[in-house]
N, C-alpha and C positions, 0 to 999 in steps of 0.2 A: 504494500500500500504506500503510495507517495504522499508527501505532506499535503499536496493540493487536494487530495481526496479525503483527508482526515478531519473530522470535526471533534474538537475537544471541549469538554465542560470543566471550567475551573470553579471550585467551590471553596470560598475563603471569606471569613467575616471581616478581614482587613482590606478596606477599599484600596489602599495604596498597593498592597501586594497583588490584589486582583488585577489592577490596572497595569502594573509592571509586567506581570506574567502574560497578560493578554497581548500587550504590545510586542513583547519579545517573541512569543510563539507565533503571532501573526506575521512578524517580519521573517520568521523561519518557514513560512509557507502554509501554516495551519489556518483553518477556520476555527475561531474560538468564541465560545459563549461563556458567560460568568453567572454565578449565583452567590448571594451574600450569606446564605445559611442553608441548613438542611431542608427547611420547609420550602424555601425558594427553589432549591434544586429539585425537589419532588414535583413541583408544579411544572418546571421546564421539562423534566424527564417524562411527564405524562403526555407531552405533545411532540417531543422530538427524540430521535435516536442519535447516539453519539458513538464515536469510535473509541473514545477513552475518556475517563473521568479522573481529574487530578483533584484530590480531596484533602482539605486541611482537617486534622484530627481535633484540635482544640478550638471549638466554636461554642458560643452561648446556646442554650437550649439543647437540642439533640446534637451530640458530638459526632465527629466524622466516623469514628469506629462503629457506633451504633447504626449510622446511616449505611455504611459499607456492608455491615452484616445483614441488614434488612434488604438492601438492593440485591444481594447475592441470592435471595430467595426467588427472584423473578427475572434477573438479567445476567448475561455473561460478559457484558462490556468490561474490558480491562479497567482496573482501578489502581491508581497510585496514591498512597497516603503521604501527606506532608506533615511533619510534626516537630516540635521543639524537643520532644522526648526521643532520644536516640539509643536508649539502653537495649540490651539484647532481649530482655523480657518484653519490652514495648514492641520491638520488631516482630517477635513471635506472636504476640497478641494481634497485631495488625494482619499478619499473614493468615492466622487462624480465622480472622474475621472475613477472609475472602479476598484480601488485597493481592494484586499481582506484584507490587513492589512497594518499598517503604523508604522514603528519603528524608533524613533528619535535617532540620533547619539549624543554622543557616546553610545554604547550599549555593553552588555556582550555577547560574542559569544554563550554562553549557552542559553541565552534568545532567540537569533535568531533561534537556533536549535529547542527549544521547540515550538516556534511559527510556524516554517516550518512544524514540525511534526503534530501540531494541525490542520493546514490547510489541509495537505495531508490526514489526517484521515477523513476529511469531504468530500473529493472528492469521488464521487460514482465510483464504479468499471466500467471500460470502457466496453461498449458494443462491440460485435464483429464488426470489421470494414467492411464496405461495399466494395466489390471488384468491381472496375469499369472495364468495358470492355476495351480491347486494341484497338478495331476497332469499329467505329460507322458506321452503314449502313443507307444510306438515298436514297432509290431507287437504281438507277444505280451508285450512288456516294458512296464512302466509305472514311472514314477519319482515318488514322493510328495515334493514339494518341501519341505513343512513338516516332515515327519519325516526327510527325508534318506534315504529307503529306496527300494530298487529291488526290484521283484517280477517274476517270470516266472510268469504264471498265479497260483496260490496259493502259490508257493514264493518265499521271501525270498532274494534274490541277495546273497551276501556281498561287500562292497566293502572294499578296503583303504583306509587313511587317505588316501592320495594319490588314489585313484579317487573317494572321497567328496568330496574337495576339488574335483576336476575337475568332478564333476556339479553341485556348488553353483555353480561359476563359470558353466558352460554354461546351467544352468537359470535363471540370472538374466538371460540375454539370448538366449532361443531364437530361432533364425532369423538370428542375427547372428554374423559371423565374429569370432574372438578370435585375436590374433596369438600366435605362439610366445613372443615377448618378454613379452607381458602374462601369459601362463600361467606363465612362469618367475618373474616378479615375484610373482604371487599365491601360487604354491606355496612360494617362498622365504620368505614372511612367517612361516611356521611355524617357521623356524629352520634349515631345511636349505639345502644349496647345490645347487639344481636347475639343470640345464643343458638346452639345447634338445633335445639328443639324448635325454636322459632323459625329456623330455616326450613325444617321439615314441614311445618304448617304452611309456610308460604309456597313451597313446592306443590303441596296438595291443592292449594287454591289456584295456582298457575295452571296446573293440569286440567282443571275444570274448564279453562278457557282454550286449551289446546287440543285435548284428547276427545275422541269420540266416546271412549269408555275410560274415564279417569282411574277406575280401579284396576284396569289392565293397560297401563300406559305403553304406547308404542313409540312416541317421539321424545318425551321427557322421562328418560329411563333411570331407574335406580341401579347403580353398579355396586354389587355386593362388596363391601369392604373398601370401596373406593369413592363413594359419593354419588353424584348424579351426572348424567350426560344428555345433551340435546342431540338427537339423531334425526335430522331432517331428511327428507327424501332426496 
């Protein structure tokens, strides 16, 4: 991967350091975005994909170590940690959290550049992306992914906020099982305190709007020991 192809995300609460790193790495040929803290980084990552994340450990609120550990649950993007703590135990903790590299502060910008290039050279070429359908068909019911709308024939099916969230989750990975734990996490991001039993109840209600026979679901299936799966036609 060449520098011109790589998009980096710099996450650091120090505005001066963010600016210096952004200018240096852009002069080195990278496309660079910045975030001021973990929450800001999450919002950016929700809408953009990056080739690498350069993440400061010591930040107010959620620290970089916690953010790294959480991101590793969902993405494989290379992550480099920057920190004033350079002890062996700290480096081990960072690598155990899922970081690909760990650079103690202060550091020479050229060393950062060399480490970034070394990591990007190890990243395998991306495989052709899978194009997801825009509409999922489930018998007489269809779900428009872009609009977030469910239709039964020419009748719009009214979905609750939670049902809409569930459909967005399932439509992002049709034919793949999603664990109850993952559903709880995703639904709780909106601020509620969702529990696994509540997820089961919401699935039952959603089936009534999708299935011809909700007691014998064909499209919103239970995967024993793995959670639930949306299996459109």
